[in-house]
ZAVEXPA-747989 format. One record per residue (C-alpha): x, y, z; residue number from 1. Coordinates in nm, 4 decimals. Each point is the difference from the previous one (the first is absolute). Layout:
N
<r east="X" north="Y" up="Z" nr="NUM"/>
...
This chain:
370
<r east="9.6536" north="0.6383" up="1.7350" nr="1"/>
<r east="0.2783" north="0.0091" up="0.2697" nr="2"/>
<r east="-0.0107" north="-0.0843" up="0.3847" nr="3"/>
<r east="-0.0508" north="0.3529" up="0.0598" nr="4"/>
<r east="-0.3840" north="-0.0187" up="-0.0977" nr="5"/>
<r east="-0.0840" north="-0.3471" up="0.1621" nr="6"/>
<r east="-0.3024" north="0.0061" up="0.2409" nr="7"/>
<r east="0.0125" north="-0.3357" up="0.1851" nr="8"/>
<r east="-0.3081" north="0.1233" up="0.2296" nr="9"/>
<r east="-0.2065" north="0.1558" up="-0.3240" nr="10"/>
<r east="0.0647" north="-0.4114" up="-0.1609" nr="11"/>
<r east="-0.0886" north="-0.1880" up="0.3314" nr="12"/>
<r east="-0.3201" north="0.2254" up="-0.0123" nr="13"/>
<r east="-0.0789" north="-0.1128" up="-0.3943" nr="14"/>
<r east="0.0471" north="-0.3886" up="0.0943" nr="15"/>
<r east="-0.2404" north="0.1019" up="0.2971" nr="16"/>
<r east="-0.2623" north="0.1733" up="-0.2114" nr="17"/>
<r east="0.0431" north="-0.2971" up="-0.2828" nr="18"/>
<r east="-0.0459" north="-0.3128" up="0.2729" nr="19"/>
<r east="-0.2575" north="0.2226" up="0.1311" nr="20"/>
<r east="-0.1834" north="0.0217" up="-0.3601" nr="21"/>
<r east="0.0684" north="-0.3882" up="-0.0842" nr="22"/>
<r east="-0.1462" north="-0.0945" up="0.3630" nr="23"/>
<r east="-0.3228" north="0.1802" up="-0.0894" nr="24"/>
<r east="-0.0357" north="-0.1725" up="-0.3423" nr="25"/>
<r east="0.0454" north="-0.3162" up="0.1121" nr="26"/>
<r east="-0.2449" north="0.1016" up="0.2502" nr="27"/>
<r east="-0.2455" north="0.0737" up="-0.2344" nr="28"/>
<r east="0.0382" north="-0.2983" up="-0.2324" nr="29"/>
<r east="-0.0496" north="-0.2407" up="0.3037" nr="30"/>
<r east="-0.3243" north="0.2295" up="0.0820" nr="31"/>
<r east="-0.0996" north="-0.0962" up="-0.3655" nr="32"/>
<r east="0.0495" north="-0.3451" up="0.0177" nr="33"/>
<r east="-0.1666" north="-0.0377" up="0.3752" nr="34"/>
<r east="-0.3477" north="0.1992" up="-0.2140" nr="35"/>
<r east="0.0084" north="-0.2027" up="-0.2807" nr="36"/>
<r east="0.0346" north="-0.3480" up="0.2232" nr="37"/>
<r east="-0.2597" north="0.1664" up="0.1910" nr="38"/>
<r east="-0.2452" north="0.0706" up="-0.3044" nr="39"/>
<r east="0.1217" north="-0.3455" up="-0.1260" nr="40"/>
<r east="-0.1709" north="-0.1744" up="0.3117" nr="41"/>
<r east="-0.2948" north="0.2609" up="0.0476" nr="42"/>
<r east="-0.1068" north="-0.1445" up="-0.3573" nr="43"/>
<r east="0.0690" north="-0.3404" up="0.0670" nr="44"/>
<r east="-0.2496" north="-0.0064" up="0.2889" nr="45"/>
<r east="-0.2134" north="0.2155" up="-0.1988" nr="46"/>
<r east="-0.0047" north="-0.3027" up="-0.2689" nr="47"/>
<r east="-0.0777" north="-0.2600" up="0.2465" nr="48"/>
<r east="-0.2958" north="0.1605" up="0.1604" nr="49"/>
<r east="-0.1420" north="0.0753" up="-0.3115" nr="50"/>
<r east="0.0414" north="-0.3459" up="-0.1622" nr="51"/>
<r east="-0.0982" north="-0.1653" up="0.3380" nr="52"/>
<r east="-0.3002" north="0.2456" up="-0.0196" nr="53"/>
<r east="-0.1241" north="-0.0866" up="-0.3631" nr="54"/>
<r east="0.0726" north="-0.4000" up="0.0749" nr="55"/>
<r east="-0.2424" north="0.0547" up="0.3028" nr="56"/>
<r east="-0.2962" north="0.1408" up="-0.2088" nr="57"/>
<r east="0.0286" north="-0.2541" up="-0.2536" nr="58"/>
<r east="0.0335" north="-0.2714" up="0.2607" nr="59"/>
<r east="-0.3566" north="0.1677" up="0.1781" nr="60"/>
<r east="-0.1351" north="0.0336" up="-0.3883" nr="61"/>
<r east="0.0846" north="-0.3660" up="-0.0585" nr="62"/>
<r east="-0.1816" north="-0.0951" up="0.3121" nr="63"/>
<r east="-0.3200" north="0.1949" up="-0.1105" nr="64"/>
<r east="0.0095" north="-0.1426" up="-0.3254" nr="65"/>
<r east="0.0142" north="-0.3602" up="0.1509" nr="66"/>
<r east="-0.2624" north="0.1220" up="0.2574" nr="67"/>
<r east="-0.2400" north="0.0974" up="-0.2754" nr="68"/>
<r east="0.0546" north="-0.2577" up="-0.1690" nr="69"/>
<r east="-0.1402" north="-0.2052" up="0.2837" nr="70"/>
<r east="-0.2801" north="0.1644" up="0.0218" nr="71"/>
<r east="-0.0979" north="0.0212" up="-0.3411" nr="72"/>
<r east="-0.0250" north="-0.4015" up="-0.0470" nr="73"/>
<r east="0.0911" north="-0.2579" up="0.2684" nr="74"/>
<r east="-0.0575" north="-0.2692" up="-0.2567" nr="75"/>
<r east="0.2721" north="0.1084" up="-0.2155" nr="76"/>
<r east="0.3775" north="-0.0726" up="0.1231" nr="77"/>
<r east="0.2035" north="0.2519" up="0.2123" nr="78"/>
<r east="0.2780" north="0.2033" up="-0.2090" nr="79"/>
<r east="0.2849" north="-0.0054" up="0.1776" nr="80"/>
<r east="0.2769" north="0.2477" up="-0.0084" nr="81"/>
<r east="0.2751" north="-0.2166" up="0.0055" nr="82"/>
<r east="-0.0029" north="-0.3050" up="-0.2055" nr="83"/>
<r east="0.0418" north="-0.2919" up="0.3184" nr="84"/>
<r east="0.2607" north="-0.2308" up="-0.0087" nr="85"/>
<r east="-0.0540" north="-0.3914" up="-0.1111" nr="86"/>
<r east="0.1195" north="-0.2575" up="0.2095" nr="87"/>
<r east="0.3467" north="-0.1684" up="-0.2631" nr="88"/>
<r east="-0.2369" north="-0.3258" up="0.0364" nr="89"/>
<r east="-0.3663" north="-0.1172" up="0.1162" nr="90"/>
<r east="0.0375" north="-0.3333" up="0.1109" nr="91"/>
<r east="-0.1807" north="-0.2804" up="-0.2104" nr="92"/>
<r east="-0.2456" north="-0.1913" up="0.2173" nr="93"/>
<r east="-0.1653" north="-0.3533" up="-0.1280" nr="94"/>
<r east="-0.3053" north="0.0471" up="-0.2082" nr="95"/>
<r east="-0.2893" north="-0.0925" up="0.0849" nr="96"/>
<r east="-0.0720" north="-0.2793" up="-0.3111" nr="97"/>
<r east="0.3877" north="-0.0744" up="0.0380" nr="98"/>
<r east="0.0265" north="-0.2761" up="-0.2224" nr="99"/>
<r east="0.2312" north="-0.3122" up="0.1663" nr="100"/>
<r east="0.2497" north="-0.0543" up="-0.3310" nr="101"/>
<r east="0.0472" north="-0.3585" up="0.1960" nr="102"/>
<r east="-0.2749" north="-0.1326" up="-0.2245" nr="103"/>
<r east="0.1783" north="0.1077" up="-0.2840" nr="104"/>
<r east="0.1721" north="-0.3199" up="-0.1588" nr="105"/>
<r east="0.1659" north="0.2311" up="-0.2035" nr="106"/>
<r east="0.1578" north="0.2071" up="0.2215" nr="107"/>
<r east="0.3159" north="-0.1970" up="0.1347" nr="108"/>
<r east="0.1797" north="0.2823" up="0.2207" nr="109"/>
<r east="-0.1203" north="-0.0810" up="0.3883" nr="110"/>
<r east="0.0494" north="0.3897" up="-0.0010" nr="111"/>
<r east="-0.1885" north="0.2081" up="-0.1586" nr="112"/>
<r east="-0.2161" north="0.3627" up="0.0484" nr="113"/>
<r east="-0.1539" north="0.2327" up="-0.2649" nr="114"/>
<r east="-0.0407" north="0.2963" up="0.0835" nr="115"/>
<r east="-0.2705" north="0.2679" up="-0.1128" nr="116"/>
<r east="0.1700" north="0.3117" up="-0.0194" nr="117"/>
<r east="-0.2725" north="0.2419" up="-0.0389" nr="118"/>
<r east="-0.2186" north="-0.1439" up="0.2827" nr="119"/>
<r east="0.2956" north="-0.0938" up="0.2168" nr="120"/>
<r east="-0.1359" north="-0.3492" up="0.0872" nr="121"/>
<r east="0.1687" north="-0.3385" up="-0.0192" nr="122"/>
<r east="-0.2743" north="-0.2120" up="-0.2545" nr="123"/>
<r east="0.1634" north="-0.2888" up="-0.0697" nr="124"/>
<r east="0.3275" north="-0.2599" up="0.1351" nr="125"/>
<r east="0.1365" north="-0.2465" up="0.1676" nr="126"/>
<r east="0.1461" north="0.0471" up="0.3741" nr="127"/>
<r east="-0.0615" north="0.3809" up="-0.0858" nr="128"/>
<r east="0.1747" north="0.0567" up="0.3896" nr="129"/>
<r east="0.2216" north="-0.2262" up="0.0335" nr="130"/>
<r east="0.3811" north="0.0356" up="0.0210" nr="131"/>
<r east="0.2360" north="-0.0868" up="-0.2533" nr="132"/>
<r east="0.3453" north="0.1000" up="-0.1466" nr="133"/>
<r east="-0.0094" north="0.2920" up="-0.2392" nr="134"/>
<r east="0.3033" north="-0.1246" up="-0.2610" nr="135"/>
<r east="0.0820" north="0.2622" up="-0.2274" nr="136"/>
<r east="-0.3341" north="0.1542" up="0.0557" nr="137"/>
<r east="0.1720" north="0.1783" up="0.2560" nr="138"/>
<r east="0.1773" north="0.2547" up="-0.2592" nr="139"/>
<r east="-0.3280" north="0.1471" up="-0.0464" nr="140"/>
<r east="0.0406" north="0.1213" up="0.3254" nr="141"/>
<r east="0.3260" north="0.0755" up="-0.1187" nr="142"/>
<r east="-0.0556" north="0.1843" up="-0.2396" nr="143"/>
<r east="-0.2679" north="0.2295" up="0.2100" nr="144"/>
<r east="0.2516" north="0.1278" up="0.2886" nr="145"/>
<r east="0.2610" north="0.0591" up="-0.2867" nr="146"/>
<r east="-0.2438" north="0.1735" up="-0.2432" nr="147"/>
<r east="-0.0763" north="0.2700" up="0.4040" nr="148"/>
<r east="0.3554" north="0.0552" up="0.0271" nr="149"/>
<r east="0.1033" north="0.0067" up="-0.3467" nr="150"/>
<r east="0.0595" north="0.4054" up="0.0090" nr="151"/>
<r east="0.2327" north="-0.0550" up="0.2979" nr="152"/>
<r east="0.2514" north="-0.2769" up="-0.1241" nr="153"/>
<r east="0.3224" north="-0.0205" up="-0.1929" nr="154"/>
<r east="-0.0933" north="0.0144" up="-0.3842" nr="155"/>
<r east="0.2737" north="-0.3246" up="-0.0741" nr="156"/>
<r east="0.1176" north="-0.3179" up="0.2077" nr="157"/>
<r east="0.3390" north="-0.1762" up="-0.0919" nr="158"/>
<r east="-0.0409" north="-0.3397" up="0.0484" nr="159"/>
<r east="0.2749" north="-0.2045" up="0.2087" nr="160"/>
<r east="0.0938" north="-0.3606" up="-0.0199" nr="161"/>
<r east="-0.0867" north="-0.1063" up="0.3885" nr="162"/>
<r east="-0.3953" north="0.0865" up="-0.1015" nr="163"/>
<r east="0.0293" north="-0.1764" up="-0.3231" nr="164"/>
<r east="0.1707" north="-0.3276" up="0.1285" nr="165"/>
<r east="-0.1779" north="-0.0133" up="0.2992" nr="166"/>
<r east="-0.3494" north="-0.0235" up="-0.2235" nr="167"/>
<r east="0.1565" north="-0.2062" up="-0.2024" nr="168"/>
<r east="0.0919" north="-0.2625" up="0.3062" nr="169"/>
<r east="-0.3658" north="0.0963" up="0.0667" nr="170"/>
<r east="-0.1733" north="-0.1760" up="-0.3466" nr="171"/>
<r east="-0.1253" north="0.3947" up="-0.0080" nr="172"/>
<r east="-0.1948" north="0.1050" up="-0.3437" nr="173"/>
<r east="0.1869" north="0.2999" up="-0.1002" nr="174"/>
<r east="0.0230" north="0.2541" up="-0.2858" nr="175"/>
<r east="0.3132" north="-0.0790" up="-0.1155" nr="176"/>
<r east="0.1829" north="0.3408" up="0.1793" nr="177"/>
<r east="0.4315" north="-0.1033" up="0.0265" nr="178"/>
<r east="0.2634" north="0.1030" up="0.2047" nr="179"/>
<r east="0.0927" north="0.4159" up="-0.0706" nr="180"/>
<r east="-0.3607" north="0.0541" up="-0.2260" nr="181"/>
<r east="-0.0996" north="0.3099" up="0.1243" nr="182"/>
<r east="-0.4087" north="0.0582" up="-0.0877" nr="183"/>
<r east="-0.2747" north="0.2675" up="0.0398" nr="184"/>
<r east="-0.3142" north="-0.0359" up="0.2359" nr="185"/>
<r east="-0.2149" north="-0.0502" up="-0.3477" nr="186"/>
<r east="0.1947" north="-0.3288" up="-0.1322" nr="187"/>
<r east="0.0389" north="-0.1557" up="0.3630" nr="188"/>
<r east="-0.3662" north="0.0975" up="0.0048" nr="189"/>
<r east="-0.1256" north="-0.1770" up="-0.2948" nr="190"/>
<r east="0.2923" north="-0.2814" up="0.1442" nr="191"/>
<r east="-0.1943" north="-0.0637" up="0.3651" nr="192"/>
<r east="-0.3683" north="-0.0547" up="-0.1449" nr="193"/>
<r east="0.0666" north="-0.1958" up="-0.4378" nr="194"/>
<r east="0.2853" north="-0.2649" up="0.1223" nr="195"/>
<r east="-0.0919" north="0.0162" up="0.3410" nr="196"/>
<r east="0.3552" north="0.1298" up="0.0553" nr="197"/>
<r east="0.1354" north="-0.0686" up="0.3733" nr="198"/>
<r east="0.3199" north="0.1726" up="-0.1139" nr="199"/>
<r east="-0.2231" north="0.3442" up="-0.0611" nr="200"/>
<r east="-0.2219" north="-0.1209" up="0.3078" nr="201"/>
<r east="0.3468" north="0.0297" up="0.2110" nr="202"/>
<r east="0.1285" north="0.3437" up="-0.1669" nr="203"/>
<r east="-0.3092" north="0.1816" up="0.0030" nr="204"/>
<r east="-0.0643" north="-0.0322" up="0.3880" nr="205"/>
<r east="0.3303" north="0.0675" up="0.0640" nr="206"/>
<r east="-0.0385" north="0.3116" up="-0.1864" nr="207"/>
<r east="-0.2847" north="0.1312" up="0.2251" nr="208"/>
<r east="0.0689" north="-0.1716" up="0.3528" nr="209"/>
<r east="0.4048" north="-0.1069" up="-0.0037" nr="210"/>
<r east="-0.1154" north="-0.3565" up="0.0396" nr="211"/>
<r east="-0.2766" north="-0.2783" up="-0.0091" nr="212"/>
<r east="-0.0516" north="0.0129" up="0.3454" nr="213"/>
<r east="-0.0663" north="0.3434" up="0.0069" nr="214"/>
<r east="-0.1932" north="-0.0003" up="-0.3580" nr="215"/>
<r east="-0.1600" north="-0.3060" up="0.1853" nr="216"/>
<r east="-0.1242" north="0.2631" up="0.2587" nr="217"/>
<r east="-0.1127" north="0.2631" up="-0.2982" nr="218"/>
<r east="-0.2459" north="-0.3280" up="-0.1341" nr="219"/>
<r east="-0.1869" north="-0.0464" up="0.4054" nr="220"/>
<r east="-0.0103" north="0.3236" up="-0.0173" nr="221"/>
<r east="-0.1779" north="0.0456" up="-0.2982" nr="222"/>
<r east="-0.2583" north="-0.2955" up="0.1213" nr="223"/>
<r east="-0.0633" north="0.1409" up="0.3107" nr="224"/>
<r east="-0.1085" north="0.3422" up="-0.2086" nr="225"/>
<r east="-0.1901" north="-0.2218" up="-0.2438" nr="226"/>
<r east="-0.2129" north="-0.2087" up="0.3223" nr="227"/>
<r east="0.1363" north="-0.3148" up="-0.1069" nr="228"/>
<r east="-0.0287" north="-0.2196" up="0.2395" nr="229"/>
<r east="0.1539" north="-0.3022" up="-0.0784" nr="230"/>
<r east="0.2917" north="0.0590" up="-0.1978" nr="231"/>
<r east="0.3436" north="0.0797" up="0.0732" nr="232"/>
<r east="0.3407" north="-0.0129" up="-0.1904" nr="233"/>
<r east="0.3698" north="-0.0706" up="0.0997" nr="234"/>
<r east="0.1649" north="0.0640" up="-0.3322" nr="235"/>
<r east="-0.0541" north="0.1959" up="-0.3143" nr="236"/>
<r east="0.0364" north="-0.3373" up="-0.2242" nr="237"/>
<r east="-0.2625" north="-0.2490" up="0.1270" nr="238"/>
<r east="0.3015" north="-0.2428" up="0.0644" nr="239"/>
<r east="-0.1567" north="-0.2327" up="0.2567" nr="240"/>
<r east="0.0156" north="0.1322" up="0.3918" nr="241"/>
<r east="-0.3016" north="-0.1409" up="0.2331" nr="242"/>
<r east="-0.0718" north="0.3810" up="0.0935" nr="243"/>
<r east="-0.1113" north="0.0819" up="-0.3532" nr="244"/>
<r east="-0.3465" north="-0.0859" up="-0.1043" nr="245"/>
<r east="-0.3297" north="0.1516" up="-0.0824" nr="246"/>
<r east="-0.3235" north="-0.1387" up="-0.0869" nr="247"/>
<r east="-0.1620" north="-0.0195" up="-0.3887" nr="248"/>
<r east="-0.2482" north="0.3407" up="0.1117" nr="249"/>
<r east="0.2386" north="0.1941" up="0.1380" nr="250"/>
<r east="0.2798" north="-0.0813" up="-0.3110" nr="251"/>
<r east="-0.3033" north="0.0930" up="-0.1878" nr="252"/>
<r east="-0.0549" north="0.3188" up="0.1244" nr="253"/>
<r east="0.3430" north="0.0615" up="0.0046" nr="254"/>
<r east="0.0130" north="-0.0333" up="-0.3574" nr="255"/>
<r east="-0.3154" north="0.2258" up="-0.0181" nr="256"/>
<r east="0.2214" north="0.2873" up="0.2143" nr="257"/>
<r east="0.2996" north="-0.0831" up="-0.2695" nr="258"/>
<r east="-0.2167" north="0.1029" up="-0.3198" nr="259"/>
<r east="-0.1596" north="0.3007" up="0.1202" nr="260"/>
<r east="0.3235" north="0.1565" up="-0.0833" nr="261"/>
<r east="0.1445" north="0.1226" up="-0.3426" nr="262"/>
<r east="0.3068" north="-0.1442" up="-0.0215" nr="263"/>
<r east="-0.0335" north="-0.3427" up="0.2278" nr="264"/>
<r east="-0.2882" north="-0.0576" up="-0.2186" nr="265"/>
<r east="0.2309" north="0.0916" up="-0.3510" nr="266"/>
<r east="0.2304" north="-0.2995" up="0.1437" nr="267"/>
<r east="-0.1733" north="-0.2353" up="0.1494" nr="268"/>
<r east="-0.2015" north="0.0286" up="-0.4140" nr="269"/>
<r east="0.2887" north="-0.0873" up="-0.1213" nr="270"/>
<r east="0.0998" north="-0.2753" up="-0.2702" nr="271"/>
<r east="0.3086" north="0.0758" up="-0.1077" nr="272"/>
<r east="0.2826" north="0.2861" up="0.0915" nr="273"/>
<r east="0.3796" north="0.0404" up="-0.1102" nr="274"/>
<r east="0.2498" north="0.1782" up="0.2617" nr="275"/>
<r east="0.2584" north="0.2895" up="-0.0852" nr="276"/>
<r east="0.2987" north="-0.1022" up="-0.1569" nr="277"/>
<r east="0.2832" north="-0.0685" up="0.2625" nr="278"/>
<r east="0.3815" north="-0.0707" up="-0.0370" nr="279"/>
<r east="-0.1416" north="-0.3658" up="0.1235" nr="280"/>
<r east="-0.2611" north="-0.0082" up="-0.2425" nr="281"/>
<r east="0.0603" north="0.2425" up="-0.2899" nr="282"/>
<r east="-0.3746" north="-0.1849" up="-0.1380" nr="283"/>
<r east="-0.1346" north="0.0497" up="0.3111" nr="284"/>
<r east="-0.1820" north="-0.2611" up="0.1012" nr="285"/>
<r east="-0.3728" north="-0.1544" up="-0.0529" nr="286"/>
<r east="-0.2363" north="-0.0548" up="0.2735" nr="287"/>
<r east="-0.3028" north="-0.1473" up="-0.1151" nr="288"/>
<r east="-0.3206" north="-0.0575" up="0.2617" nr="289"/>
<r east="-0.0152" north="-0.3154" up="0.1849" nr="290"/>
<r east="-0.3922" north="0.0324" up="0.0031" nr="291"/>
<r east="-0.0271" north="0.1487" up="-0.4510" nr="292"/>
<r east="0.2302" north="-0.2535" up="-0.0632" nr="293"/>
<r east="-0.2893" north="-0.2505" up="0.1296" nr="294"/>
<r east="-0.3390" north="0.2029" up="-0.1134" nr="295"/>
<r east="-0.0340" north="0.2267" up="-0.2553" nr="296"/>
<r east="-0.2687" north="0.1637" up="0.2888" nr="297"/>
<r east="-0.3014" north="-0.0560" up="-0.2638" nr="298"/>
<r east="-0.1006" north="-0.3645" up="0.0589" nr="299"/>
<r east="-0.2974" north="0.1029" up="0.1567" nr="300"/>
<r east="-0.2385" north="0.2112" up="-0.2347" nr="301"/>
<r east="-0.1170" north="0.3096" up="0.1221" nr="302"/>
<r east="0.2946" north="0.0185" up="0.3250" nr="303"/>
<r east="0.3579" north="0.1441" up="-0.0854" nr="304"/>
<r east="0.2775" north="-0.0755" up="0.2281" nr="305"/>
<r east="0.1190" north="0.3440" up="0.0939" nr="306"/>
<r east="0.3117" north="-0.1644" up="0.2297" nr="307"/>
<r east="0.0975" north="-0.2822" up="0.1841" nr="308"/>
<r east="0.3305" north="-0.1445" up="0.1974" nr="309"/>
<r east="0.0435" north="-0.3837" up="0.0167" nr="310"/>
<r east="0.2286" north="-0.1592" up="0.3104" nr="311"/>
<r east="0.1307" north="-0.3322" up="0.0720" nr="312"/>
<r east="0.1835" north="-0.1922" up="0.2309" nr="313"/>
<r east="0.0339" north="-0.2952" up="0.1730" nr="314"/>
<r east="-0.2372" north="0.0634" up="0.3627" nr="315"/>
<r east="-0.2265" north="0.2087" up="-0.2463" nr="316"/>
<r east="-0.0639" north="-0.1582" up="-0.3278" nr="317"/>
<r east="-0.0407" north="0.1972" up="-0.2788" nr="318"/>
<r east="-0.2364" north="0.3172" up="0.0419" nr="319"/>
<r east="-0.1447" north="0.2972" up="-0.2272" nr="320"/>
<r east="-0.1756" north="0.3277" up="0.0821" nr="321"/>
<r east="-0.1578" north="0.1377" up="-0.3223" nr="322"/>
<r east="-0.1694" north="0.3517" up="-0.0388" nr="323"/>
<r east="-0.2842" north="-0.0776" up="-0.2573" nr="324"/>
<r east="-0.3144" north="0.2715" up="-0.1690" nr="325"/>
<r east="-0.2885" north="-0.1293" up="-0.1491" nr="326"/>
<r east="-0.1157" north="0.2394" up="-0.3284" nr="327"/>
<r east="-0.2899" north="0.1430" up="0.2480" nr="328"/>
<r east="0.3345" north="0.1591" up="0.2246" nr="329"/>
<r east="-0.0629" north="-0.2164" up="0.2539" nr="330"/>
<r east="0.3380" north="-0.0793" up="0.1741" nr="331"/>
<r east="0.1127" north="-0.3532" up="0.1864" nr="332"/>
<r east="0.2955" north="-0.1313" up="0.1338" nr="333"/>
<r east="0.0658" north="-0.3899" up="0.0304" nr="334"/>
<r east="0.2319" north="-0.1157" up="0.2037" nr="335"/>
<r east="0.1478" north="-0.3938" up="0.0534" nr="336"/>
<r east="0.2365" north="-0.1926" up="0.1553" nr="337"/>
<r east="0.1081" north="-0.3963" up="0.1361" nr="338"/>
<r east="-0.0078" north="-0.1265" up="-0.3590" nr="339"/>
<r east="0.2147" north="-0.2709" up="-0.0860" nr="340"/>
<r east="0.1062" north="0.0945" up="-0.3228" nr="341"/>
<r east="0.0616" north="0.3270" up="-0.1976" nr="342"/>
<r east="-0.2898" north="-0.0130" up="-0.2300" nr="343"/>
<r east="-0.3152" north="-0.0978" up="0.2288" nr="344"/>
<r east="-0.0135" north="0.3939" up="0.1124" nr="345"/>
<r east="-0.0050" north="0.1322" up="-0.3563" nr="346"/>
<r east="-0.2734" north="-0.2694" up="-0.0416" nr="347"/>
<r east="-0.1828" north="0.1237" up="0.3214" nr="348"/>
<r east="0.0121" north="0.3268" up="-0.0800" nr="349"/>
<r east="-0.1331" north="-0.0467" up="-0.3901" nr="350"/>
<r east="-0.2824" north="-0.2055" up="0.1503" nr="351"/>
<r east="-0.1131" north="0.2440" up="0.2850" nr="352"/>
<r east="0.0202" north="0.2976" up="-0.2448" nr="353"/>
<r east="-0.2374" north="-0.2308" up="-0.2427" nr="354"/>
<r east="-0.2199" north="-0.1316" up="0.2554" nr="355"/>
<r east="-0.0039" north="0.2043" up="0.2678" nr="356"/>
<r east="0.0160" north="0.3582" up="-0.1028" nr="357"/>
<r east="-0.3250" north="-0.0384" up="-0.2398" nr="358"/>
<r east="-0.1956" north="-0.1084" up="0.3055" nr="359"/>
<r east="0.0884" north="0.2869" up="0.1582" nr="360"/>
<r east="-0.0466" north="0.2564" up="-0.2337" nr="361"/>
<r east="-0.3583" north="-0.1236" up="-0.0929" nr="362"/>
<r east="-0.0772" north="0.0170" up="0.4151" nr="363"/>
<r east="0.1547" north="0.3530" up="-0.0142" nr="364"/>
<r east="-0.2032" north="0.1036" up="-0.2833" nr="365"/>
<r east="-0.3322" north="-0.1803" up="0.1518" nr="366"/>
<r east="0.0641" north="0.2012" up="0.3347" nr="367"/>
<r east="0.0174" north="0.3648" up="-0.1961" nr="368"/>
<r east="-0.3315" north="-0.0761" up="-0.2029" nr="369"/>
<r east="-0.1439" north="-0.0216" up="0.3538" nr="370"/>
């Protein structure tokens, strides 16, 4: 093609026509997108309207059903469309036939409370509402707060020298974890309860709240949630602090609440557990329950101890809280404090489970026959 045939004006017109065509095509695509978006919005609005309408119909239908049920029979309980939320804890009251264990010379602990779990009554005790130091029974509340937050925390903790050295100087009971050892949550839970490990307690507190002080705030928030009136915590271990106290009755209530949860009940009811292998402990650590090393749990005929926690500091004496179930399925919690030697709470527990609980069972049978 020669230069003589070159028509610049024609080329310019062709370019302009192509640009107009492209612009028109883009506008068509844009209009199509706008239309699709509008249709989607309309569809969503219609779906919401339909769902709300159906929900309203269902709600009206349920209301009519409930109304009809009321009309049919006033003697039958009202059927509710939704199950009401249960309170986390019913505060136990003193039974009208409360038995004062002060007269029982075989119960040597100065503080005691026997909780009838099913009826929410303190049926026997000694100074059951009197303030005492909980010692390592504290770790039952530590277990509660940790398990409440178990899905929100790191799954392992690496121990450092500073904490372990401080606990050694304080003569705290420990599970035996070492400097630099990384331990998972499961092993820490068993280390908390079975050997009453302050090392496990502080590790879990840091994992949940960042410090012992912040964790204690969560413990006290839980006390408030449960409606406890005479219990406060200052640390997760049970080491002495004048601002850390409870009563035998409220400690029994804490134990009862703890045993409602499957994981907590499993930990509190375990005799022995071996931790997983680490570089510091290639064979793991054999942990043994401080309670089940002193009792089998079946010493009282017809009664099985399902879980428990011991405690001791010089200011609190020897303590024990345990959860037991009779062969008739009736549950009890017995808590003692202030004993002068470590076997006293065990002997007190066995005596009460052998002698007081059978009387309670007889009374319950008599009431059901009335």
